[in-house]
mmCIF file of the N, C-alpha and C atoms, coordinates in Angstrom:
data_MODEL
# 
_entry.id   MODEL 
# 
loop_
_atom_site.group_PDB 
_atom_site.id 
_atom_site.type_symbol 
_atom_site.label_atom_id 
_atom_site.label_alt_id 
_atom_site.label_comp_id 
_atom_site.label_asym_id 
_atom_site.label_entity_id 
_atom_site.label_seq_id 
_atom_site.pdbx_PDB_ins_code 
_atom_site.Cartn_x 
_atom_site.Cartn_y 
_atom_site.Cartn_z 
_atom_site.occupancy 
_atom_site.B_iso_or_equiv 
_atom_site.pdbx_formal_charge 
_atom_site.auth_seq_id 
_atom_site.auth_comp_id 
_atom_site.auth_asym_id 
_atom_site.auth_atom_id 
_atom_site.pdbx_PDB_model_num 
ATOM 1   N N  . MET A 1 1  ? 57.481 -92.161  80.156 1.00 0.00 ? 1  MET A N  1 
ATOM 2   C CA . MET A 1 1  ? 58.480 -91.877  79.495 1.00 0.00 ? 1  MET A CA 1 
ATOM 3   C C  . MET A 1 1  ? 58.723 -92.722  78.201 1.00 0.00 ? 1  MET A C  1 
ATOM 4   N N  . VAL A 1 2  ? 58.054 -93.309  77.283 1.00 0.00 ? 2  VAL A N  1 
ATOM 5   C CA . VAL A 1 2  ? 57.541 -93.993  76.321 1.00 0.00 ? 2  VAL A CA 1 
ATOM 6   C C  . VAL A 1 2  ? 56.400 -93.399  75.216 1.00 0.00 ? 2  VAL A C  1 
ATOM 7   N N  . ASP A 1 3  ? 55.282 -93.099  76.469 1.00 0.00 ? 3  ASP A N  1 
ATOM 8   C CA . ASP A 1 3  ? 54.219 -91.409  75.707 1.00 0.00 ? 3  ASP A CA 1 
ATOM 9   C C  . ASP A 1 3  ? 55.692 -90.712  75.202 1.00 0.00 ? 3  ASP A C  1 
ATOM 10  N N  . TRP A 1 4  ? 57.064 -90.531  76.012 1.00 0.00 ? 4  TRP A N  1 
ATOM 11  C CA . TRP A 1 4  ? 57.310 -89.112  75.204 1.00 0.00 ? 4  TRP A CA 1 
ATOM 12  C C  . TRP A 1 4  ? 58.265 -89.237  74.028 1.00 0.00 ? 4  TRP A C  1 
ATOM 13  N N  . ILE A 1 5  ? 58.257 -90.234  73.921 1.00 0.00 ? 5  ILE A N  1 
ATOM 14  C CA . ILE A 1 5  ? 58.635 -90.672  72.461 1.00 0.00 ? 5  ILE A CA 1 
ATOM 15  C C  . ILE A 1 5  ? 57.214 -90.226  71.085 1.00 0.00 ? 5  ILE A C  1 
ATOM 16  N N  . GLY A 1 6  ? 56.715 -90.817  71.508 1.00 0.00 ? 6  GLY A N  1 
ATOM 17  C CA . GLY A 1 6  ? 55.215 -90.505  70.742 1.00 0.00 ? 6  GLY A CA 1 
ATOM 18  C C  . GLY A 1 6  ? 55.091 -89.213  70.842 1.00 0.00 ? 6  GLY A C  1 
ATOM 19  N N  . TRP A 1 7  ? 55.461 -87.681  71.535 1.00 0.00 ? 7  TRP A N  1 
ATOM 20  C CA . TRP A 1 7  ? 55.126 -87.054  71.594 1.00 0.00 ? 7  TRP A CA 1 
ATOM 21  C C  . TRP A 1 7  ? 55.742 -86.282  70.677 1.00 0.00 ? 7  TRP A C  1 
ATOM 22  N N  . LEU A 1 8  ? 57.356 -86.343  70.378 1.00 0.00 ? 8  LEU A N  1 
ATOM 23  C CA . LEU A 1 8  ? 57.921 -86.166  69.878 1.00 0.00 ? 8  LEU A CA 1 
ATOM 24  C C  . LEU A 1 8  ? 57.645 -86.126  68.242 1.00 0.00 ? 8  LEU A C  1 
ATOM 25  N N  . ALA A 1 9  ? 57.209 -87.863  68.712 1.00 0.00 ? 9  ALA A N  1 
ATOM 26  C CA . ALA A 1 9  ? 57.529 -88.507  66.540 1.00 0.00 ? 9  ALA A CA 1 
ATOM 27  C C  . ALA A 1 9  ? 56.855 -87.535  66.644 1.00 0.00 ? 9  ALA A C  1 
ATOM 28  N N  . THR A 1 10 ? 55.084 -86.808  67.369 1.00 0.00 ? 10 THR A N  1 
ATOM 29  C CA . THR A 1 10 ? 53.967 -86.030  66.943 1.00 0.00 ? 10 THR A CA 1 
ATOM 30  C C  . THR A 1 10 ? 54.002 -84.972  66.055 1.00 0.00 ? 10 THR A C  1 
ATOM 31  N N  . ALA A 1 11 ? 55.410 -84.262  67.581 1.00 0.00 ? 11 ALA A N  1 
ATOM 32  C CA . ALA A 1 11 ? 55.721 -82.855  67.143 1.00 0.00 ? 11 ALA A CA 1 
ATOM 33  C C  . ALA A 1 11 ? 56.524 -83.248  65.835 1.00 0.00 ? 11 ALA A C  1 
ATOM 34  N N  . LEU A 1 12 ? 57.512 -83.852  65.606 1.00 0.00 ? 12 LEU A N  1 
ATOM 35  C CA . LEU A 1 12 ? 58.569 -83.528  64.452 1.00 0.00 ? 12 LEU A CA 1 
ATOM 36  C C  . LEU A 1 12 ? 57.608 -83.660  62.989 1.00 0.00 ? 12 LEU A C  1 
ATOM 37  N N  . PHE A 1 13 ? 56.491 -84.486  62.692 1.00 0.00 ? 13 PHE A N  1 
ATOM 38  C CA . PHE A 1 13 ? 55.823 -84.399  61.940 1.00 0.00 ? 13 PHE A CA 1 
ATOM 39  C C  . PHE A 1 13 ? 54.521 -83.245  62.245 1.00 0.00 ? 13 PHE A C  1 
ATOM 40  N N  . ALA A 1 14 ? 55.024 -82.730  62.371 1.00 0.00 ? 14 ALA A N  1 
ATOM 41  C CA . ALA A 1 14 ? 53.520 -81.195  62.815 1.00 0.00 ? 14 ALA A CA 1 
ATOM 42  C C  . ALA A 1 14 ? 54.679 -80.400  62.353 1.00 0.00 ? 14 ALA A C  1 
ATOM 43  N N  . SER A 1 15 ? 55.273 -80.109  62.435 1.00 0.00 ? 15 SER A N  1 
ATOM 44  C CA . SER A 1 15 ? 57.244 -78.951  62.617 1.00 0.00 ? 15 SER A CA 1 
ATOM 45  C C  . SER A 1 15 ? 57.056 -79.065  60.545 1.00 0.00 ? 15 SER A C  1 
ATOM 46  N N  . SER A 1 16 ? 57.238 -80.771  60.502 1.00 0.00 ? 16 SER A N  1 
ATOM 47  C CA . SER A 1 16 ? 57.412 -80.530  58.895 1.00 0.00 ? 16 SER A CA 1 
ATOM 48  C C  . SER A 1 16 ? 56.706 -79.321  57.934 1.00 0.00 ? 16 SER A C  1 
ATOM 49  N N  . TYR A 1 17 ? 54.782 -79.602  58.693 1.00 0.00 ? 17 TYR A N  1 
ATOM 50  C CA . TYR A 1 17 ? 55.066 -79.182  57.730 1.00 0.00 ? 17 TYR A CA 1 
ATOM 51  C C  . TYR A 1 17 ? 54.643 -77.036  57.875 1.00 0.00 ? 17 TYR A C  1 
ATOM 52  N N  . CYS A 1 18 ? 55.777 -76.935  58.877 1.00 0.00 ? 18 CYS A N  1 
ATOM 53  C CA . CYS A 1 18 ? 55.692 -75.244  58.836 1.00 0.00 ? 18 CYS A CA 1 
ATOM 54  C C  . CYS A 1 18 ? 57.538 -75.407  57.350 1.00 0.00 ? 18 CYS A C  1 
ATOM 55  N N  . PHE A 1 19 ? 57.780 -76.219  56.897 1.00 0.00 ? 19 PHE A N  1 
ATOM 56  C CA . PHE A 1 19 ? 58.820 -75.954  55.053 1.00 0.00 ? 19 PHE A CA 1 
ATOM 57  C C  . PHE A 1 19 ? 58.405 -76.056  54.243 1.00 0.00 ? 19 PHE A C  1 
ATOM 58  N N  . ARG A 1 20 ? 59.188 -75.580  53.865 1.00 0.00 ? 20 ARG A N  1 
ATOM 59  C CA . ARG A 1 20 ? 58.623 -74.564  52.438 1.00 0.00 ? 20 ARG A CA 1 
ATOM 60  C C  . ARG A 1 20 ? 58.491 -76.064  51.754 1.00 0.00 ? 20 ARG A C  1 
ATOM 61  N N  . GLN A 1 21 ? 60.335 -75.944  51.105 1.00 0.00 ? 21 GLN A N  1 
ATOM 62  C CA . GLN A 1 21 ? 60.713 -76.590  50.608 1.00 0.00 ? 21 GLN A CA 1 
ATOM 63  C C  . GLN A 1 21 ? 60.478 -77.820  49.901 1.00 0.00 ? 21 GLN A C  1 
ATOM 64  N N  . PRO A 1 22 ? 60.178 -78.809  49.548 1.00 0.00 ? 22 PRO A N  1 
ATOM 65  C CA . PRO A 1 22 ? 60.202 -80.396  49.189 1.00 0.00 ? 22 PRO A CA 1 
ATOM 66  C C  . PRO A 1 22 ? 61.106 -80.787  50.054 1.00 0.00 ? 22 PRO A C  1 
ATOM 67  N N  . VAL A 1 23 ? 62.070 -80.840  49.785 1.00 0.00 ? 23 VAL A N  1 
ATOM 68  C CA . VAL A 1 23 ? 63.310 -82.118  50.555 1.00 0.00 ? 23 VAL A CA 1 
ATOM 69  C C  . VAL A 1 23 ? 63.688 -82.386  52.093 1.00 0.00 ? 23 VAL A C  1 
ATOM 70  N N  . PRO A 1 24 ? 63.492 -80.951  52.684 1.00 0.00 ? 24 PRO A N  1 
ATOM 71  C CA . PRO A 1 24 ? 63.602 -80.516  54.032 1.00 0.00 ? 24 PRO A CA 1 
ATOM 72  C C  . PRO A 1 24 ? 62.454 -81.189  54.546 1.00 0.00 ? 24 PRO A C  1 
ATOM 73  N N  . LEU A 1 25 ? 60.866 -81.041  53.337 1.00 0.00 ? 25 LEU A N  1 
ATOM 74  C CA . LEU A 1 25 ? 59.758 -81.259  55.006 1.00 0.00 ? 25 LEU A CA 1 
ATOM 75  C C  . LEU A 1 25 ? 60.001 -83.342  55.023 1.00 0.00 ? 25 LEU A C  1 
ATOM 76  N N  . ARG A 1 26 ? 59.996 -83.655  52.866 1.00 0.00 ? 26 ARG A N  1 
ATOM 77  C CA . ARG A 1 26 ? 60.387 -85.051  53.603 1.00 0.00 ? 26 ARG A CA 1 
ATOM 78  C C  . ARG A 1 26 ? 61.358 -85.323  54.913 1.00 0.00 ? 26 ARG A C  1 
ATOM 79  N N  . ARG A 1 27 ? 62.534 -84.841  54.206 1.00 0.00 ? 27 ARG A N  1 
ATOM 80  C CA . ARG A 1 27 ? 63.481 -85.405  55.394 1.00 0.00 ? 27 ARG A CA 1 
ATOM 81  C C  . ARG A 1 27 ? 62.836 -85.241  56.476 1.00 0.00 ? 27 ARG A C  1 
ATOM 82  N N  . MET A 1 28 ? 62.271 -84.200  56.835 1.00 0.00 ? 28 MET A N  1 
ATOM 83  C CA . MET A 1 28 ? 61.721 -84.231  58.573 1.00 0.00 ? 28 MET A CA 1 
ATOM 84  C C  . MET A 1 28 ? 61.057 -85.864  59.034 1.00 0.00 ? 28 MET A C  1 
ATOM 85  N N  . GLN A 1 29 ? 59.646 -85.440  57.934 1.00 0.00 ? 29 GLN A N  1 
ATOM 86  C CA . GLN A 1 29 ? 59.180 -86.094  57.943 1.00 0.00 ? 29 GLN A CA 1 
ATOM 87  C C  . GLN A 1 29 ? 58.991 -87.853  57.662 1.00 0.00 ? 29 GLN A C  1 
ATOM 88  N N  . GLY A 1 30 ? 60.343 -88.286  57.420 1.00 0.00 ? 30 GLY A N  1 
ATOM 89  C CA . GLY A 1 30 ? 61.795 -89.325  57.520 1.00 0.00 ? 30 GLY A CA 1 
ATOM 90  C C  . GLY A 1 30 ? 61.659 -88.889  59.129 1.00 0.00 ? 30 GLY A C  1 
ATOM 91  N N  . LEU A 1 31 ? 62.616 -87.927  59.215 1.00 0.00 ? 31 LEU A N  1 
ATOM 92  C CA . LEU A 1 31 ? 62.461 -88.403  60.935 1.00 0.00 ? 31 LEU A CA 1 
ATOM 93  C C  . LEU A 1 31 ? 61.255 -88.319  61.529 1.00 0.00 ? 31 LEU A C  1 
ATOM 94  N N  . ALA A 1 32 ? 60.460 -87.943  61.637 1.00 0.00 ? 32 ALA A N  1 
ATOM 95  C CA . ALA A 1 32 ? 59.397 -88.435  62.845 1.00 0.00 ? 32 ALA A CA 1 
ATOM 96  C C  . ALA A 1 32 ? 58.737 -89.991  62.384 1.00 0.00 ? 32 ALA A C  1 
ATOM 97  N N  . ALA A 1 33 ? 59.369 -90.404  61.003 1.00 0.00 ? 33 ALA A N  1 
ATOM 98  C CA . ALA A 1 33 ? 58.782 -92.076  61.520 1.00 0.00 ? 33 ALA A CA 1 
ATOM 99  C C  . ALA A 1 33 ? 58.928 -92.297  62.527 1.00 0.00 ? 33 ALA A C  1 
ATOM 100 N N  . LEU A 1 34 ? 60.609 -92.526  61.716 1.00 0.00 ? 34 LEU A N  1 
ATOM 101 C CA . LEU A 1 34 ? 61.308 -93.055  62.613 1.00 0.00 ? 34 LEU A CA 1 
ATOM 102 C C  . LEU A 1 34 ? 61.585 -93.010  64.092 1.00 0.00 ? 34 LEU A C  1 
ATOM 103 N N  . VAL A 1 35 ? 60.886 -91.515  64.242 1.00 0.00 ? 35 VAL A N  1 
ATOM 104 C CA . VAL A 1 35 ? 60.742 -91.719  65.687 1.00 0.00 ? 35 VAL A CA 1 
ATOM 105 C C  . VAL A 1 35 ? 59.970 -92.664  66.459 1.00 0.00 ? 35 VAL A C  1 
ATOM 106 N N  . TRP A 1 36 ? 58.067 -92.289  65.096 1.00 0.00 ? 36 TRP A N  1 
ATOM 107 C CA . TRP A 1 36 ? 57.290 -93.140  65.286 1.00 0.00 ? 36 TRP A CA 1 
ATOM 108 C C  . TRP A 1 36 ? 57.411 -95.299  65.490 1.00 0.00 ? 36 TRP A C  1 
ATOM 109 N N  . GLY A 1 37 ? 58.315 -94.467  64.643 1.00 0.00 ? 37 GLY A N  1 
ATOM 110 C CA . GLY A 1 37 ? 59.098 -95.963  64.724 1.00 0.00 ? 37 GLY A CA 1 
ATOM 111 C C  . GLY A 1 37 ? 59.434 -97.351  65.712 1.00 0.00 ? 37 GLY A C  1 
ATOM 112 N N  . VAL A 1 38 ? 60.433 -96.183  66.227 1.00 0.00 ? 38 VAL A N  1 
ATOM 113 C CA . VAL A 1 38 ? 61.765 -97.013  67.662 1.00 0.00 ? 38 VAL A CA 1 
ATOM 114 C C  . VAL A 1 38 ? 59.787 -96.441  68.967 1.00 0.00 ? 38 VAL A C  1 
ATOM 115 N N  . TYR A 1 39 ? 59.246 -95.428  69.121 1.00 0.00 ? 39 TYR A N  1 
ATOM 116 C CA . TYR A 1 39 ? 57.312 -96.061  69.350 1.00 0.00 ? 39 TYR A CA 1 
ATOM 117 C C  . TYR A 1 39 ? 56.916 -97.133  68.770 1.00 0.00 ? 39 TYR A C  1 
ATOM 118 N N  . GLY A 1 40 ? 56.526 -97.405  68.470 1.00 0.00 ? 40 GLY A N  1 
ATOM 119 C CA . GLY A 1 40 ? 55.810 -98.951  67.938 1.00 0.00 ? 40 GLY A CA 1 
ATOM 120 C C  . GLY A 1 40 ? 56.178 -100.131 68.541 1.00 0.00 ? 40 GLY A C  1 
ATOM 121 N N  . ILE A 1 41 ? 58.308 -100.159 68.349 1.00 0.00 ? 41 ILE A N  1 
ATOM 122 C CA . ILE A 1 41 ? 59.017 -101.020 69.036 1.00 0.00 ? 41 ILE A CA 1 
ATOM 123 C C  . ILE A 1 41 ? 58.759 -101.008 70.581 1.00 0.00 ? 41 ILE A C  1 
ATOM 124 N N  . LEU A 1 42 ? 58.688 -100.394 71.211 1.00 0.00 ? 42 LEU A N  1 
ATOM 125 C CA . LEU A 1 42 ? 58.864 -99.648  72.080 1.00 0.00 ? 42 LEU A CA 1 
ATOM 126 C C  . LEU A 1 42 ? 57.468 -100.355 72.654 1.00 0.00 ? 42 LEU A C  1 
ATOM 127 N N  . ILE A 1 43 ? 55.970 -100.195 72.372 1.00 0.00 ? 43 ILE A N  1 
ATOM 128 C CA . ILE A 1 43 ? 54.647 -100.957 72.755 1.00 0.00 ? 43 ILE A CA 1 
ATOM 129 C C  . ILE A 1 43 ? 54.974 -101.396 72.191 1.00 0.00 ? 43 ILE A C  1 
ATOM 130 N N  . HIS A 1 44 ? 55.469 -102.751 71.412 1.00 0.00 ? 44 HIS A N  1 
ATOM 131 C CA . HIS A 1 44 ? 55.134 -103.546 70.410 1.00 0.00 ? 44 HIS A CA 1 
ATOM 132 C C  . HIS A 1 44 ? 54.176 -103.854 69.424 1.00 0.00 ? 44 HIS A C  1 
ATOM 133 N N  . SER A 1 45 ? 54.216 -102.968 68.806 1.00 0.00 ? 45 SER A N  1 
ATOM 134 C CA . SER A 1 45 ? 53.195 -102.684 67.632 1.00 0.00 ? 45 SER A CA 1 
ATOM 135 C C  . SER A 1 45 ? 54.190 -102.800 66.764 1.00 0.00 ? 45 SER A C  1 
ATOM 136 N N  . ARG A 1 46 ? 53.753 -103.811 65.660 1.00 0.00 ? 46 ARG A N  1 
ATOM 137 C CA . ARG A 1 46 ? 54.496 -104.184 64.249 1.00 0.00 ? 46 ARG A CA 1 
ATOM 138 C C  . ARG A 1 46 ? 53.436 -103.445 63.890 1.00 0.00 ? 46 ARG A C  1 
ATOM 139 N N  . PRO A 1 47 ? 52.420 -103.169 63.460 1.00 0.00 ? 47 PRO A N  1 
ATOM 140 C CA . PRO A 1 47 ? 51.539 -102.389 62.861 1.00 0.00 ? 47 PRO A CA 1 
ATOM 141 C C  . PRO A 1 47 ? 51.988 -100.978 62.532 1.00 0.00 ? 47 PRO A C  1 
ATOM 142 N N  . VAL A 1 48 ? 52.589 -100.520 64.046 1.00 0.00 ? 48 VAL A N  1 
ATOM 143 C CA . VAL A 1 48 ? 53.103 -98.969  63.896 1.00 0.00 ? 48 VAL A CA 1 
ATOM 144 C C  . VAL A 1 48 ? 54.861 -99.321  63.047 1.00 0.00 ? 48 VAL A C  1 
ATOM 145 N N  . VAL A 1 49 ? 55.525 -99.940  63.922 1.00 0.00 ? 49 VAL A N  1 
ATOM 146 C CA . VAL A 1 49 ? 56.593 -100.423 62.996 1.00 0.00 ? 49 VAL A CA 1 
ATOM 147 C C  . VAL A 1 49 ? 56.890 -99.724  61.218 1.00 0.00 ? 49 VAL A C  1 
ATOM 148 N N  . VAL A 1 50 ? 56.042 -101.600 61.142 1.00 0.00 ? 50 VAL A N  1 
ATOM 149 C CA . VAL A 1 50 ? 56.574 -101.565 59.417 1.00 0.00 ? 50 VAL A CA 1 
ATOM 150 C C  . VAL A 1 50 ? 55.597 -100.518 58.974 1.00 0.00 ? 50 VAL A C  1 
ATOM 151 N N  . ALA A 1 51 ? 54.385 -99.790  59.642 1.00 0.00 ? 51 ALA A N  1 
ATOM 152 C CA . ALA A 1 51 ? 53.613 -99.034  58.106 1.00 0.00 ? 51 ALA A CA 1 
ATOM 153 C C  . ALA A 1 51 ? 54.832 -97.304  58.630 1.00 0.00 ? 51 ALA A C  1 
ATOM 154 N N  . ASN A 1 52 ? 55.951 -96.960  59.537 1.00 0.00 ? 52 ASN A N  1 
ATOM 155 C CA . ASN A 1 52 ? 56.080 -96.250  59.978 1.00 0.00 ? 52 ASN A CA 1 
ATOM 156 C C  . ASN A 1 52 ? 58.110 -95.883  58.788 1.00 0.00 ? 52 ASN A C  1 
ATOM 157 N N  . VAL A 1 53 ? 58.483 -97.276  59.093 1.00 0.00 ? 53 VAL A N  1 
ATOM 158 C CA . VAL A 1 53 ? 59.630 -97.711  58.554 1.00 0.00 ? 53 VAL A CA 1 
ATOM 159 C C  . VAL A 1 53 ? 59.734 -97.067  56.763 1.00 0.00 ? 53 VAL A C  1 
ATOM 160 N N  . ILE A 1 54 ? 58.227 -97.984  56.382 1.00 0.00 ? 54 ILE A N  1 
ATOM 161 C CA . ILE A 1 54 ? 57.542 -97.682  54.612 1.00 0.00 ? 54 ILE A CA 1 
ATOM 162 C C  . ILE A 1 54 ? 57.691 -96.180  54.569 1.00 0.00 ? 54 ILE A C  1 
ATOM 163 N N  . VAL A 1 55 ? 57.185 -95.457  55.686 1.00 0.00 ? 55 VAL A N  1 
ATOM 164 C CA . VAL A 1 55 ? 57.090 -94.059  55.546 1.00 0.00 ? 55 VAL A CA 1 
ATOM 165 C C  . VAL A 1 55 ? 58.557 -93.547  55.090 1.00 0.00 ? 55 VAL A C  1 
ATOM 166 N N  . ALA A 1 56 ? 59.425 -94.374  56.897 1.00 0.00 ? 56 ALA A N  1 
ATOM 167 C CA . ALA A 1 56 ? 60.472 -93.355  57.104 1.00 0.00 ? 56 ALA A CA 1 
ATOM 168 C C  . ALA A 1 56 ? 61.619 -93.933  55.009 1.00 0.00 ? 56 ALA A C  1 
ATOM 169 N N  . GLY A 1 57 ? 61.198 -94.246  54.963 1.00 0.00 ? 57 GLY A N  1 
ATOM 170 C CA . GLY A 1 57 ? 61.658 -95.184  53.493 1.00 0.00 ? 57 GLY A CA 1 
ATOM 171 C C  . GLY A 1 57 ? 61.679 -93.848  52.303 1.00 0.00 ? 57 GLY A C  1 
ATOM 172 N N  . ALA A 1 58 ? 60.146 -94.538  52.418 1.00 0.00 ? 58 ALA A N  1 
ATOM 173 C CA . ALA A 1 58 ? 59.846 -93.773  51.265 1.00 0.00 ? 58 ALA A CA 1 
ATOM 174 C C  . ALA A 1 58 ? 59.731 -92.061  51.032 1.00 0.00 ? 58 ALA A C  1 
ATOM 175 N N  . ALA A 1 59 ? 59.385 -91.550  52.283 1.00 0.00 ? 59 ALA A N  1 
ATOM 176 C CA . ALA A 1 59 ? 59.958 -89.777  52.227 1.00 0.00 ? 59 ALA A CA 1 
ATOM 177 C C  . ALA A 1 59 ? 61.111 -89.541  52.426 1.00 0.00 ? 59 ALA A C  1 
ATOM 178 N N  . ILE A 1 60 ? 62.425 -90.208  53.155 1.00 0.00 ? 60 ILE A N  1 
ATOM 179 C CA . ILE A 1 60 ? 64.089 -90.108  52.840 1.00 0.00 ? 60 ILE A CA 1 
ATOM 180 C C  . ILE A 1 60 ? 64.533 -90.552  51.320 1.00 0.00 ? 60 ILE A C  1 
ATOM 181 N N  . TRP A 1 61 ? 64.495 -91.353  50.663 1.00 0.00 ? 61 TRP A N  1 
ATOM 182 C CA . TRP A 1 61 ? 64.400 -91.600  48.880 1.00 0.00 ? 61 TRP A CA 1 
ATOM 183 C C  . TRP A 1 61 ? 63.858 -90.961  48.545 1.00 0.00 ? 61 TRP A C  1 
ATOM 184 N N  . SER A 1 62 ? 62.786 -90.800  48.463 1.00 0.00 ? 62 SER A N  1 
ATOM 185 C CA . SER A 1 62 ? 62.346 -89.537  47.851 1.00 0.00 ? 62 SER A CA 1 
ATOM 186 C C  . SER A 1 62 ? 62.611 -88.589  47.767 1.00 0.00 ? 62 SER A C  1 
ATOM 187 N N  . SER A 1 63 ? 63.249 -87.591  49.170 1.00 0.00 ? 63 SER A N  1 
ATOM 188 C CA . SER A 1 63 ? 64.072 -86.535  49.699 1.00 0.00 ? 63 SER A CA 1 
ATOM 189 C C  . SER A 1 63 ? 65.223 -86.533  48.395 1.00 0.00 ? 63 SER A C  1 
ATOM 190 N N  . PHE A 1 64 ? 65.955 -87.583  48.035 1.00 0.00 ? 64 PHE A N  1 
ATOM 191 C CA . PHE A 1 64 ? 66.906 -88.014  47.379 1.00 0.00 ? 64 PHE A CA 1 
ATOM 192 C C  . PHE A 1 64 ? 67.065 -87.825  46.126 1.00 0.00 ? 64 PHE A C  1 
ATOM 193 N N  . VAL A 1 65 ? 66.021 -89.199  45.430 1.00 0.00 ? 65 VAL A N  1 
ATOM 194 C CA . VAL A 1 65 ? 65.439 -88.896  43.587 1.00 0.00 ? 65 VAL A CA 1 
ATOM 195 C C  . VAL A 1 65 ? 65.110 -87.935  43.597 1.00 0.00 ? 65 VAL A C  1 
ATOM 196 N N  . ARG A 1 66 ? 63.766 -86.913  44.378 1.00 0.00 ? 66 ARG A N  1 
ATOM 197 C CA . ARG A 1 66 ? 63.473 -85.714  43.186 1.00 0.00 ? 66 ARG A CA 1 
ATOM 198 C C  . ARG A 1 66 ? 63.938 -84.465  44.414 1.00 0.00 ? 66 ARG A C  1 
ATOM 199 N N  . GLY A 1 67 ? 64.377 -84.483  44.685 1.00 0.00 ? 67 GLY A N  1 
ATOM 200 C CA . GLY A 1 67 ? 64.679 -83.668  45.778 1.00 0.00 ? 67 GLY A CA 1 
ATOM 201 C C  . GLY A 1 67 ? 66.486 -82.366  44.821 1.00 0.00 ? 67 GLY A C  1 
ATOM 202 N N  . ALA A 1 68 ? 66.850 -83.455  43.967 1.00 0.00 ? 68 ALA A N  1 
ATOM 203 C CA . ALA A 1 68 ? 67.795 -83.519  43.297 1.00 0.00 ? 68 ALA A CA 1 
ATOM 204 C C  . ALA A 1 68 ? 67.899 -81.327  42.434 1.00 0.00 ? 68 ALA A C  1 
ATOM 205 N N  . PRO A 1 69 ? 68.099 -80.457  42.114 1.00 0.00 ? 69 PRO A N  1 
ATOM 206 C CA . PRO A 1 69 ? 68.525 -79.530  42.305 1.00 0.00 ? 69 PRO A CA 1 
ATOM 207 C C  . PRO A 1 69 ? 67.711 -79.516  40.252 1.00 0.00 ? 69 PRO A C  1 
ATOM 208 N N  . SER A 1 70 ? 66.525 -78.748  39.945 1.00 0.00 ? 70 SER A N  1 
ATOM 209 C CA . SER A 1 70 ? 66.741 -78.666  38.727 1.00 0.00 ? 70 SER A CA 1 
ATOM 210 C C  . SER A 1 70 ? 66.758 -77.405  37.971 1.00 0.00 ? 70 SER A C  1 
ATOM 211 N N  . ALA A 1 71 ? 66.473 -77.284  37.248 1.00 0.00 ? 71 ALA A N  1 
ATOM 212 C CA . ALA A 1 71 ? 66.291 -76.013  35.617 1.00 0.00 ? 71 ALA A CA 1 
ATOM 213 C C  . ALA A 1 71 ? 64.877 -75.764  36.392 1.00 0.00 ? 71 ALA A C  1 
ATOM 214 N N  . PRO A 1 72 ? 64.873 -73.984  36.629 1.00 0.00 ? 72 PRO A N  1 
ATOM 215 C CA . PRO A 1 72 ? 63.871 -73.019  37.368 1.00 0.00 ? 72 PRO A CA 1 
ATOM 216 C C  . PRO A 1 72 ? 62.835 -73.075  36.232 1.00 0.00 ? 72 PRO A C  1 
ATOM 217 N N  . GLN A 1 73 ? 61.514 -73.011  36.473 1.00 0.00 ? 73 GLN A N  1 
ATOM 218 C CA . GLN A 1 73 ? 60.412 -73.482  36.234 1.00 0.00 ? 73 GLN A CA 1 
ATOM 219 C C  . GLN A 1 73 ? 60.724 -71.844  35.473 1.00 0.00 ? 73 GLN A C  1 
ATOM 220 N N  . GLY A 1 74 ? 59.973 -71.461  34.781 1.00 0.00 ? 74 GLY A N  1 
ATOM 221 C CA . GLY A 1 74 ? 58.765 -70.393  34.625 1.00 0.00 ? 74 GLY A CA 1 
ATOM 222 C C  . GLY A 1 74 ? 59.347 -69.374  32.903 1.00 0.00 ? 74 GLY A C  1 
ATOM 223 N N  . GLY A 1 75 ? 60.086 -70.511  32.216 1.00 0.00 ? 75 GLY A N  1 
ATOM 224 C CA . GLY A 1 75 ? 60.884 -69.568  31.257 1.00 0.00 ? 75 GLY A CA 1 
ATOM 225 C C  . GLY A 1 75 ? 62.227 -69.486  31.426 1.00 0.00 ? 75 GLY A C  1 
ATOM 226 N N  . SER A 1 76 ? 62.563 -68.715  29.770 1.00 0.00 ? 76 SER A N  1 
ATOM 227 C CA . SER A 1 76 ? 64.250 -68.402  30.349 1.00 0.00 ? 76 SER A CA 1 
ATOM 228 C C  . SER A 1 76 ? 64.751 -67.175  30.935 1.00 0.00 ? 76 SER A C  1 
ATOM 229 N N  . ASN A 1 77 ? 65.492 -67.025  31.005 1.00 0.00 ? 77 ASN A N  1 
ATOM 230 C CA . ASN A 1 77 ? 65.982 -65.424  31.462 1.00 0.00 ? 77 ASN A CA 1 
ATOM 231 C C  . ASN A 1 77 ? 66.594 -64.608  30.938 1.00 0.00 ? 77 ASN A C  1 
ATOM 232 N N  . GLN A 1 78 ? 66.315 -64.758  28.988 1.00 0.00 ? 78 GLN A N  1 
ATOM 233 C CA . GLN A 1 78 ? 66.999 -64.394  28.650 1.00 0.00 ? 78 GLN A CA 1 
ATOM 234 C C  . GLN A 1 78 ? 66.538 -62.607  28.223 1.00 0.00 ? 78 GLN A C  1 
ATOM 235 N N  . ASP A 1 79 ? 67.587 -61.363  28.415 1.00 0.00 ? 79 ASP A N  1 
ATOM 236 C CA . ASP A 1 79 ? 67.246 -60.419  27.834 1.00 0.00 ? 79 ASP A CA 1 
ATOM 237 C C  . ASP A 1 79 ? 67.564 -59.325  27.123 1.00 0.00 ? 79 ASP A C  1 
# 
């Protein structure tokens, strides 16, 4: 059962590379890191837990801070 949680985390992280937009990509990576953290708890590995809590926090935080809509790049739309 525990191994399946690790495989789920792997699948979530790998699937994040299918996203083209940075916000969904970061959020999926954050979710995957949280699942990796759960896996680390279940296998009693502090380094896995700590590393993935940090990664999850950074990914989710940056998806809100850097993910705010901004003006389109590439000049103006004046006709």
